[in-house]
C-alpha positions as CSV (number, residue, x, y, z in Angstrom):
1,Q,-47.2,-35.6,31.0
2,P,-46.9,-39.0,29.2
3,L,-45.3,-41.7,31.2
4,H,-42.3,-42.0,29.0
5,K,-41.3,-38.4,29.6
6,E,-41.1,-39.1,33.3
7,L,-39.2,-42.4,33.1
8,L,-36.6,-41.8,30.3
9,L,-33.1,-40.9,31.5
10,N,-29.8,-41.5,29.7
11,S,-27.6,-42.2,32.7
12,P,-24.4,-44.3,32.6
13,I,-24.1,-47.7,34.3
14,L,-21.0,-49.8,33.8
15,V,-20.4,-53.5,33.4
16,Y,-16.9,-55.1,33.4
17,A,-16.1,-53.6,30.0
18,K,-16.8,-50.1,31.4
19,E,-18.7,-48.9,28.4
20,H,-21.1,-45.9,28.3
21,L,-24.5,-47.3,29.0
22,N,-28.0,-46.0,29.9
23,V,-30.4,-46.3,32.7
24,Y,-34.0,-45.9,31.4
25,I,-36.1,-46.6,34.4
26,L,-35.1,-43.8,36.8
27,Q,-38.2,-41.6,37.4
28,F,-37.6,-38.1,36.2
29,Q,-40.0,-36.6,38.8
30,Y,-37.5,-37.4,41.6
31,I,-34.8,-35.3,39.9
32,K,-37.2,-32.6,39.0
33,C,-38.4,-32.3,42.6
34,F,-34.8,-32.3,43.8
35,I,-34.0,-29.4,41.5
36,N,-37.1,-27.5,42.7
37,E,-36.3,-28.0,46.3
38,T,-32.6,-27.1,46.0
39,W,-33.5,-23.9,44.0
40,R,-36.1,-22.9,46.6
41,E,-33.8,-23.4,49.5
42,R,-31.0,-21.4,47.9
43,Y,-32.9,-18.5,46.4
44,E,-36.3,-18.7,48.3
45,T,-38.1,-18.6,44.9
46,V,-39.8,-21.3,42.8
47,I,-37.9,-22.2,39.7
48,G,-39.9,-22.0,36.5
49,E,-40.8,-25.1,34.5
50,N,-38.8,-24.0,31.5
51,K,-35.7,-23.6,33.7
52,V,-36.2,-27.1,35.1
53,K,-36.4,-28.5,31.6
54,M,-33.3,-26.6,30.6
55,I,-31.3,-28.0,33.6
56,W,-32.6,-31.5,32.8
57,S,-31.5,-31.2,29.2
58,V,-28.1,-30.1,30.3
59,I,-27.9,-33.1,32.7
60,V,-28.8,-35.5,29.9
61,S,-26.7,-34.0,27.2
62,I,-23.5,-33.2,29.2
63,Y,-22.8,-36.9,29.3
64,S,-22.3,-36.8,25.5
65,I,-20.0,-33.7,25.8
66,G,-17.8,-35.6,28.3
67,G,-17.9,-38.6,26.0
68,L,-16.7,-36.4,23.1
69,I,-13.8,-35.1,25.2
70,G,-13.0,-38.7,26.3
71,A,-12.9,-39.9,22.7
72,L,-10.7,-37.0,21.7
73,I,-8.0,-38.0,24.3
74,A,-8.5,-41.8,24.0
75,G,-6.2,-42.2,21.1
76,H,-3.3,-40.3,22.7
77,L,-3.7,-42.1,26.0
78,S,-3.8,-45.5,24.3
79,V,-0.6,-44.8,22.3
80,K,1.4,-43.1,25.1
81,Y,0.4,-45.1,28.1
82,G,-0.9,-48.4,26.6
83,R,-4.3,-49.8,26.3
84,K,-4.5,-51.5,29.7
85,N,-3.2,-48.4,31.6
86,S,-5.6,-46.1,29.9
87,L,-8.5,-48.3,31.0
88,I,-7.2,-48.4,34.6
89,F,-7.0,-44.6,34.6
90,S,-10.6,-44.3,33.3
91,N,-11.9,-46.2,36.3
92,F,-10.6,-43.6,38.7
93,L,-12.8,-41.0,36.9
94,T,-15.8,-43.3,37.5
95,L,-15.1,-43.6,41.2
96,V,-14.8,-39.8,41.5
97,A,-18.0,-39.3,39.6
98,A,-19.8,-41.8,41.7
99,V,-18.8,-39.9,44.9
100,F,-20.2,-36.7,43.4
101,V,-23.5,-38.1,42.4
102,G,-23.9,-40.3,45.5
103,F,-23.6,-37.3,47.8
104,S,-25.4,-34.8,45.6
105,R,-28.6,-35.1,47.5
106,M,-27.0,-34.9,50.9
107,A,-25.0,-31.8,49.7
108,K,-28.2,-30.3,48.1
109,S,-26.4,-29.7,44.8
110,F,-27.7,-30.6,41.4
111,E,-24.4,-29.2,40.1
112,M,-22.8,-32.3,41.5
113,I,-25.0,-34.4,39.3
114,L,-23.8,-32.3,36.3
115,M,-20.2,-32.8,37.2
116,A,-20.7,-36.6,37.7
117,R,-22.4,-37.0,34.4
118,F,-19.6,-35.1,32.7
119,L,-17.0,-37.3,34.3
120,Y,-19.0,-40.4,33.5
121,G,-19.0,-39.2,29.9
122,I,-15.2,-38.7,29.8
123,Q,-14.8,-42.2,31.2
124,G,-17.2,-43.6,28.7
125,G,-15.4,-41.9,25.8
126,I,-12.0,-43.3,26.9
127,G,-13.3,-46.7,28.1
128,L,-15.4,-47.6,25.1
129,H,-12.8,-46.8,22.4
130,V,-9.7,-47.9,24.2
131,H,-11.4,-51.2,25.2
132,S,-12.5,-51.8,21.6
133,I,-8.8,-51.5,20.5
134,Y,-7.5,-53.5,23.4
135,I,-9.9,-56.5,23.0
136,M,-9.4,-56.6,19.2
137,E,-5.6,-56.6,19.6
138,C,-5.8,-59.4,22.1
139,S,-8.0,-61.7,20.0
140,P,-6.9,-64.5,17.6
141,K,-7.8,-63.8,14.0
142,K,-10.3,-66.6,13.8
143,L,-12.1,-65.5,16.9
144,R,-11.7,-61.7,16.5
145,G,-15.3,-61.1,15.6
146,V,-16.8,-63.1,18.5
147,V,-14.4,-61.7,21.1
148,T,-14.9,-58.1,20.0
149,L,-18.6,-58.6,19.9
150,S,-18.5,-59.1,23.6
151,I,-18.4,-55.3,23.9
152,A,-21.9,-55.0,22.4
153,I,-23.1,-57.9,24.6
154,S,-21.7,-56.1,27.7
155,I,-23.5,-52.9,26.6
156,S,-26.8,-54.8,26.4
157,I,-26.1,-56.4,29.8
158,G,-25.6,-52.9,31.1
159,K,-28.9,-51.7,29.7
160,C,-30.7,-54.7,31.3
161,T,-28.9,-54.1,34.6
162,G,-29.9,-50.5,34.5
163,Q,-33.5,-51.3,33.9
164,I,-33.6,-53.9,36.7
165,M,-31.7,-51.7,39.2
166,G,-34.0,-48.8,38.3
167,L,-37.1,-50.6,39.5
168,K,-38.8,-48.9,42.4
169,E,-38.4,-52.1,44.5
170,I,-34.6,-51.9,44.2
171,L,-33.0,-48.4,43.6
172,G,-35.6,-46.5,41.6
173,S,-37.4,-44.9,44.6
174,E,-37.2,-41.3,45.8
175,S,-34.9,-42.1,48.6
176,T,-32.4,-44.3,46.7
177,W,-32.0,-42.6,43.3
178,P,-28.5,-41.2,44.2
179,L,-27.4,-44.7,44.9
180,L,-28.7,-45.8,41.5
181,L,-26.7,-43.1,39.7
182,A,-23.6,-44.1,41.8
183,F,-24.1,-47.9,41.3
184,N,-21.4,-48.0,38.6
185,A,-18.7,-47.5,41.3
186,I,-19.0,-51.2,42.0
187,P,-17.9,-52.5,38.5
188,A,-15.4,-49.7,38.3
189,F,-13.8,-50.9,41.6
190,M,-13.9,-54.5,40.3
191,Q,-12.1,-53.6,37.2
192,L,-9.4,-51.7,39.2
193,V,-8.7,-54.9,41.1
194,I,-8.9,-57.3,38.1
195,L,-7.4,-55.4,35.2
196,P,-3.8,-55.0,36.5
197,W,-3.5,-58.8,36.3
198,F,-4.2,-58.8,32.5
199,P,-1.4,-58.5,30.0
200,E,-0.9,-55.5,27.7
201,S,-2.0,-55.8,24.1
202,P,0.5,-58.0,22.2
203,R,0.1,-55.9,19.0
204,Y,0.8,-52.7,21.0
205,L,3.9,-54.2,22.5
206,M,5.2,-55.5,19.1
207,I,4.1,-52.8,16.6
208,D,4.0,-49.6,18.7
209,K,6.8,-50.4,21.1
210,G,8.9,-52.9,19.1
211,N,9.3,-55.3,22.0
212,R,9.2,-58.7,20.5
213,T,9.8,-60.6,23.8
214,S,7.1,-58.9,25.7
215,S,4.7,-59.4,22.8
216,I,5.3,-63.2,22.8
217,N,4.9,-63.3,26.6
218,A,1.6,-61.5,26.3
219,L,0.5,-63.9,23.6
220,Q,1.4,-66.9,25.7
221,R,-0.6,-65.5,28.6
222,L,-3.6,-64.9,26.5
223,W,-3.6,-67.9,24.1
224,G,-1.5,-70.6,25.9
225,K,2.0,-71.9,25.5
226,R,2.7,-72.6,21.9
227,D,4.7,-71.3,18.9
228,F,3.6,-67.8,17.8
229,S,6.2,-67.2,15.2
230,Q,3.6,-66.8,12.4
231,E,1.6,-64.2,14.4
232,V,4.8,-62.3,15.3
233,E,5.9,-62.3,11.7
234,D,2.5,-60.9,10.6
235,M,2.8,-58.1,13.2
236,Q,6.4,-57.4,12.1
237,A,5.3,-57.1,8.5
238,E,2.6,-54.6,9.5
239,R,5.1,-52.7,11.6
240,D,7.5,-52.5,8.6
241,A,4.6,-51.4,6.3
242,I,3.6,-48.5,8.6
243,N,6.9,-46.8,9.2
244,N,7.9,-48.9,12.2
245,G,4.7,-48.6,14.0
246,K,4.6,-44.8,14.4
247,A,1.1,-43.8,15.2
248,R,-0.5,-41.1,13.1
249,S,-2.5,-38.1,14.2
250,V,-6.1,-37.4,13.1
251,F,-4.9,-34.7,10.7
252,E,-2.3,-37.0,9.1
253,L,-4.9,-39.7,8.7
254,C,-7.5,-37.4,7.2
255,K,-5.1,-35.9,4.5
256,D,-3.9,-39.4,3.5
257,R,-6.0,-40.3,0.4
258,S,-5.1,-43.9,0.6
259,V,-7.4,-44.5,3.5
260,R,-10.2,-42.2,2.3
261,C,-12.6,-45.1,1.7
262,Q,-12.0,-46.4,5.3
263,L,-12.6,-42.9,6.6
264,I,-15.9,-42.6,4.7
265,I,-17.0,-46.0,6.0
266,N,-16.1,-44.9,9.6
267,L,-17.9,-41.6,9.1
268,M,-21.2,-43.1,7.8
269,I,-21.4,-45.9,10.3
270,S,-20.4,-43.9,13.4
271,L,-22.6,-40.9,12.8
272,F,-25.7,-42.3,11.2
273,L,-26.0,-45.3,13.4
274,Q,-27.0,-43.0,16.3
275,L,-29.7,-41.5,13.9
276,S,-31.1,-44.9,12.8
277,G,-34.0,-44.8,15.2
278,I,-33.0,-47.2,18.1
279,N,-33.4,-44.4,20.6
280,A,-36.9,-43.5,19.2
281,I,-37.9,-47.2,19.4
282,Y,-37.1,-47.3,23.1
283,F,-38.8,-43.9,23.5
284,Y,-42.1,-45.0,22.0
285,A,-42.0,-48.4,23.7
286,F,-43.7,-47.1,26.8
287,D,-46.7,-45.6,24.9
288,I,-47.1,-48.8,22.9
289,F,-47.0,-51.0,26.0
290,Y,-49.7,-48.7,27.5
291,A,-51.8,-48.8,24.3
292,V,-52.0,-52.6,24.3
293,G,-53.5,-52.5,27.8
294,I,-50.4,-53.1,30.0
295,P,-51.0,-51.2,33.3
296,K,-48.6,-48.3,33.9
297,G,-47.2,-49.9,37.0
298,I,-46.3,-53.0,35.0
299,I,-44.7,-51.2,32.0
300,P,-41.2,-50.9,33.6
301,Y,-41.1,-54.7,34.1
302,V,-42.3,-55.4,30.6
303,S,-39.8,-52.9,29.1
304,I,-37.0,-55.1,30.5
305,G,-38.0,-57.5,27.7
306,T,-36.6,-55.0,25.1
307,G,-33.3,-55.1,26.8
308,L,-33.3,-58.9,27.1
309,T,-34.2,-59.2,23.4
310,E,-31.2,-57.1,22.5
311,M,-28.9,-59.0,24.8
312,F,-29.9,-62.5,23.6
313,T,-29.9,-61.4,19.9
314,L,-26.4,-60.1,20.3
315,I,-25.4,-63.5,21.7
316,L,-27.0,-65.0,18.5
317,C,-25.0,-62.5,16.5
318,A,-21.8,-63.7,18.2
319,C,-22.6,-67.2,17.0
320,L,-23.1,-66.0,13.4
321,I,-20.4,-63.4,13.0
322,E,-17.6,-65.8,12.1
323,R,-19.9,-67.7,9.7
324,A,-22.1,-65.2,7.9
325,G,-19.5,-62.5,8.0
326,R,-19.7,-58.8,8.9
327,K,-21.0,-57.4,5.7
328,V,-24.1,-59.6,5.3
329,L,-25.2,-59.0,8.9
330,L,-24.6,-55.3,8.6
331,W,-26.6,-54.5,5.4
332,G,-29.2,-57.2,6.1
333,G,-29.8,-55.7,9.6
334,F,-30.2,-52.2,8.1
335,A,-32.5,-53.5,5.4
336,F,-34.9,-55.0,8.0
337,M,-34.6,-51.9,10.1
338,T,-35.8,-49.9,7.1
339,I,-38.8,-52.1,6.7
340,W,-39.7,-52.1,10.4
341,T,-39.5,-48.3,10.7
342,G,-41.7,-47.9,7.7
343,L,-44.3,-50.3,9.0
344,L,-44.1,-48.7,12.5
345,T,-45.0,-45.4,11.0
346,I,-48.1,-46.9,9.4
347,S,-49.1,-48.9,12.5
348,L,-48.8,-45.8,14.8
349,S,-50.9,-43.8,12.4
350,L,-53.6,-46.4,12.6
351,Q,-53.3,-47.2,16.3
352,S,-56.3,-45.2,17.4
353,F,-58.6,-46.6,14.7
354,L,-58.2,-50.3,15.0
355,H,-57.9,-52.1,18.4
356,W,-55.5,-54.8,17.1
357,V,-52.9,-52.4,15.6
358,P,-51.1,-51.7,18.9
359,Y,-50.2,-55.4,19.0
360,C,-48.7,-55.1,15.5
361,S,-46.7,-52.1,16.8
362,L,-45.5,-54.1,19.8
363,F,-44.3,-56.9,17.4
364,I,-42.5,-54.3,15.2
365,I,-40.7,-52.9,18.1
366,F,-39.3,-56.3,19.1
367,A,-38.5,-57.1,15.5
368,Y,-36.6,-53.8,15.0
369,I,-34.6,-54.5,18.2
370,F,-33.8,-58.0,16.9
371,S,-32.7,-56.6,13.5
372,Y,-30.6,-54.0,15.1
373,A,-28.9,-56.4,17.5
374,I,-28.3,-59.2,15.0
375,G,-26.4,-56.8,12.7
376,P,-25.6,-53.1,13.1
377,G,-25.6,-53.2,17.0
378,G,-22.7,-55.6,17.0
379,V,-20.9,-55.2,13.6
380,T,-20.5,-51.4,13.9
381,I,-18.3,-52.0,17.0
382,I,-16.1,-54.5,15.2
383,L,-15.7,-52.8,11.9
384,P,-13.6,-49.7,13.0
385,T,-11.1,-52.0,14.8
386,E,-10.5,-54.0,11.6
387,I,-10.5,-51.5,8.7
388,F,-7.6,-49.5,10.1
389,L,-3.9,-50.5,10.5
390,Q,-2.2,-50.3,13.8
391,S,-0.8,-46.8,13.2
392,D,-4.2,-45.5,12.0
393,R,-6.4,-47.2,14.6
394,P,-6.1,-44.7,17.5
395,A,-6.8,-41.8,15.2
396,G,-9.6,-43.7,13.5
397,F,-11.3,-44.2,16.8
398,V,-10.9,-40.6,17.7
399,I,-12.9,-39.7,14.6
400,N,-15.3,-42.5,15.4
401,G,-15.8,-41.2,18.9
402,I,-16.3,-37.6,17.7
403,L,-19.0,-38.6,15.3
404,N,-20.6,-41.2,17.7
405,W,-20.8,-38.8,20.6
406,F,-21.9,-35.9,18.4
407,G,-24.8,-38.1,17.2
408,L,-25.7,-38.9,20.8
409,F,-25.5,-35.2,21.6
410,I,-27.9,-34.4,18.8
411,I,-30.4,-37.1,20.0
412,G,-30.1,-35.9,23.6
413,M,-30.7,-32.3,22.8
414,F,-33.2,-32.3,20.0
415,F,-35.0,-35.7,19.9
416,S,-37.8,-34.7,22.3
417,F,-38.4,-31.6,20.2
418,I,-38.6,-33.6,17.0
419,V,-41.0,-36.0,18.6
420,E,-43.1,-33.1,19.9
421,N,-43.5,-31.6,16.5
422,L,-43.5,-34.7,14.2
423,G,-44.8,-37.4,16.4
424,Y,-44.7,-40.9,14.9
425,L,-43.7,-39.3,11.5
426,C,-40.1,-39.0,12.9
427,F,-39.8,-42.7,11.9
428,L,-39.9,-41.7,8.2
429,I,-36.6,-39.9,8.8
430,F,-35.1,-43.0,10.5
431,C,-36.5,-45.1,7.6
432,G,-34.6,-43.0,5.1
433,I,-31.4,-43.1,7.1
434,C,-31.6,-46.9,7.4
435,L,-32.2,-47.2,3.7
436,L,-29.2,-45.1,3.0
437,L,-27.1,-47.2,5.3
438,T,-28.4,-50.4,3.7
439,V,-27.2,-49.3,0.2
440,F,-23.9,-47.9,1.6
441,S,-23.2,-51.1,3.5
442,Y,-24.0,-53.4,0.5
443,F,-21.9,-51.5,-2.1
444,V,-19.0,-49.9,0.0
445,V,-18.3,-51.9,3.1
446,L,-15.7,-54.6,2.7
447,E,-15.9,-58.1,4.2
448,T,-13.2,-58.4,6.9
449,M,-13.8,-61.8,8.3
450,G,-10.7,-64.0,8.8
451,K,-8.3,-61.4,7.5
452,T,-5.4,-59.6,9.0
453,P,-5.4,-55.7,9.0
454,L,-2.7,-55.8,6.4
455,E,-4.7,-58.1,4.2
456,I,-7.8,-55.8,4.6
457,A,-5.8,-52.7,3.7
458,E,-4.4,-54.5,0.6
459,E,-7.9,-55.5,-0.5
460,F,-9.1,-51.9,-0.1
461,K,-6.3,-51.0,-2.5
462,R,-7.2,-53.6,-5.0
463,R,-10.8,-52.4,-5.3
464,N,-9.8,-49.8,-7.9
465,L,-10.7,-46.9,-5.6
466,W,-7.2,-45.5,-6.3
467,E,-4.3,-46.2,-8.5
468,K,-2.1,-49.2,-7.9
469,V,0.7,-47.9,-5.7
470,P,3.1,-49.8,-3.5
471,F,1.2,-50.1,-0.2
472,G,2.4,-49.0,3.1
473,L,6.1,-48.2,2.3
474,S,5.7,-44.6,3.4
475,A,3.7,-42.8,5.9
476,N,2.6,-40.4,3.2
477,R,0.7,-42.6,0.9
478,T,-0.5,-40.1,-1.7
479,L,-3.0,-40.7,-4.5
480,P,-4.0,-38.8,-7.6
481,Q,-6.1,-35.7,-7.4
482,N,-9.2,-37.4,-8.8
483,S,-9.2,-40.2,-6.2
484,V,-12.1,-38.7,-4.2
485,E,-14.2,-38.7,-7.4
486,I,-13.2,-42.3,-8.1
487,I,-14.2,-43.3,-4.5
488,M,-17.6,-41.6,-4.6
489,S,-18.5,-42.9,-8.1
490,T,-17.6,-46.4,-7.1
491,A,-19.5,-46.2,-3.8
492,F,-22.7,-44.8,-5.2
């Protein structure tokens, strides 16, 4: 089979932020042989190729199922137990999962890999979304974008770490692959030791718990000893506007028409980002590297360059996010991604006719990753934390998580079949999705740079998407029946 089908594996590896990340360089044939050997020893029969593929598909996709469950409970945990405690809890899941997968080969049980992947997914669903809320609420307004963008940078560091650790000289060999899958126990343990020394979110303490003194103490620990009366007054104003900080459920948020535009933005960005083609780019990278003459044994080392490109571009994005703004980077990134996916379709179709075309494809891959990282890759993590008020943010992240993990599940289950039937023409689908996101980001997404959540919510209200009603004085902020039509006509 093609080399990329043997090397591609979406397996989690965690950096300090404990996000859901992927290992791309673990060789599939080792897991496949392990499944075959285990089945033969148990049942004294040889398992069919289709059954192996089915088990493999479940191993890959069950991570997204766990992530979906983790995202569903992340909002409740963050409200009831706090942001920091929820993150600490999620690390115990990682340690348990690492034990399962680390001893799976010794126990001769591929079911232990399934269980580990499921637990990793739950941890990823909790950790990614709670950490996004936590770090945003701990950030000064002027540095909120840069600090929150560290999440995306950590994800890219995790990808590079996975690629490096998955090299055959390190942990990518037949004898060490269980250790590779259990490697994230190390950063999980580090976070368990370090995180208890961090303060709880000041906004959570002030708005959700109403504890002014603890909130000021947390601010002083985070930002230094100075007067925080203005910040506390802003939080108090937001608490008064949202019914004394009472968090709303997903159902309450969805039926509130005054936040319909924020929900639409959250839906479009969360779901369609996973379908924008970034996974396809990484999938085809192996074939293109081989087509330009790179030996198969060298490709895993060269592919590390894609991860390094994403990481350094995200660092560049962090330098621009508080100058260019969120909106420009978002729609501009999607616009260039539209161009690159269209050009990549053309270059792949001509790859076998002209000897220099594979080099063009190689350039397009790196250009696409650059465009993704400079805009959507970072901004889409920041945006959901800023467009919702404190009471709506946990429920908003639950919706975000459902759509995000559902998109990952679709990619994990059906992408290989799409590639098998459409080949490089699948990039036309991604080109259309990127074009849709470009138009949507340009006309609908609101610039949030340098604004408080209350100011952002007020600006949404002033955009004539609904009638002028007193904002935030009631938890039931109702709008006229034709508000959805007004929103959609204004958006498109």
